[in-house]
N, C-alpha and C positions, 0 to 999 in steps of 0.2 A: 740429390738430383745429379744426373750424369750429363756430361757435355756431348755424349754420343748422339749422332744424328738419328732421328726417329726412322723406323722402318715404315715406309708409306704403303708397301704392298701394292704398288702400281702394277697392273697386269703387264707382262713382258711385251705382248703385242701392241699395247698402247705406247710403251716406251720406244719400241722399234719403229712404230709409225711416226712418232714425233721426232725421233733421231734422224729420220730421212729428211725432215724439215729443218734440221740444224738445231733442235732443242736438246740441250745437254741434260742428262739425268740429274746432275748436281743442281741445276736451276729449274728443273721441271715444275716444282711445286709453285713457284711464283714467276717463272720465266725471267726474262731480262729485267722487266720492271720490278719484280719481287726482289731480285738481286740488288738493284739500285736503291730500293726503299729499305733494304736491310731486313726483309721478312725472314724469320726463322720459324720453321714448323717444329712444334714441340710434341704434338700427338696427332695421329690421324687414323680415322676409321670412317666407315660410311655414316655412322651415327653422330660423330663428334670430331671436330678438328680444332686444334688449339695452335695459335701462332703468336709471335711477338714482333714488334717493330719499334725501332728507336724513334723518339720524337726529333732528336737532333738530326738535321739534314732533311727533314720532312716538314719543315715549318713554312708558313706563309710569311709575308713581309712584316707582320706585327709580332712575330716570334711564337705564334700559336701553331699547334699541329694543324696541318692543312687538311681540310675536310676531304679533299680528293685522295689523300694518302690513306685516311681512315676507310674510305670507300674501296680503295684498291686492296687494302688488307682484308676487308670483309669479302670482297668478290673472290680473292685468292682462296681463302679458307673454305667458303661455301662451294666453290668449284672443285676443290680437291675432294671434299666429301661426296659431291655428286658424281665425280669421276670414279671414285672408289665404289660407290653404289652401282654405277652403270655396269661394271664388271668387264670381263674380257671381250674384246671385239667392239667395244663401245667407248665413247667419250662424252664429256659434258660441255655445253656451250651456254654461257650466261645470256639470258634473254630479258631479264628484268631485275633491276637493283634499285632499292630505295634506301635512303639514309636520313636519319634524323640526328642532328648534332645537338647534344644536351649541354655540354660544357667544354672548356678548352683544356689542353695539356700543353705545358711549356718545356718539360724536360722528362728524362727517364725513358722507360719503355711503356708502350701500350700493349695490352694483350687482347687478342680476339678469340672468342669461343663461338664456333659455328655448330649449331645443334639442328639436326634434321627435324623438319616439321612434316614433310610429305616426301615419300620415296616411292614413286610410281614407275611404270614401265617406260614412259616417254618423257617424264619430267620429274624434277626433284626440287624441293624448296627448303631453304635453310634460314634460320634466324641467327643473326650474328650480333653478339654484344661485345663492344670494344670498351675496355676499362683502363684506368690509369694505374700507377704503381700502388695506390692506396685502395684499389678496388672500386673506385667511383666510376659510374658509367659515363663514357665520353660520347659514344655513338651507338645507336640501335639501327640495325640494317635487316633487310629481308632480300634474299636472292633466290630467283627461280632459274633453273638451268634446264635446257632441252637436252635430252639424252639421244645421241646419234650413233649410228653404226660407223665403224672405220671405213 
């Protein structure tokens, strides 16, 4: 495995549009929140997006991974997939996210895998599984994004 950043193949017009809003291409995939959470994109395509996030620094007061951090990871990954599906001249906006937390994580990295469930003209839905270092499912999420013109 290489440490090279993945090529997200974000349409240039989308990058240009968001650059005008002050969004840097280096943090585009997760924005400033993704940067603060330590989200790293490992793989990205319209059908599947994979990313990791450290548990350390994203814990609630009991030392467990915060459910909101898991949800933010899931929404980031699903939104990237939907944006890549939307294509040039379009972008994705999350309109519905649900999360079920199955177990806790207290250390290491969690990995999220967003898989396309529905890729339509005006909406896209992704299932996101967040797992711990041993592959145990931490959280199951579903995200629906509305696809909009720039």
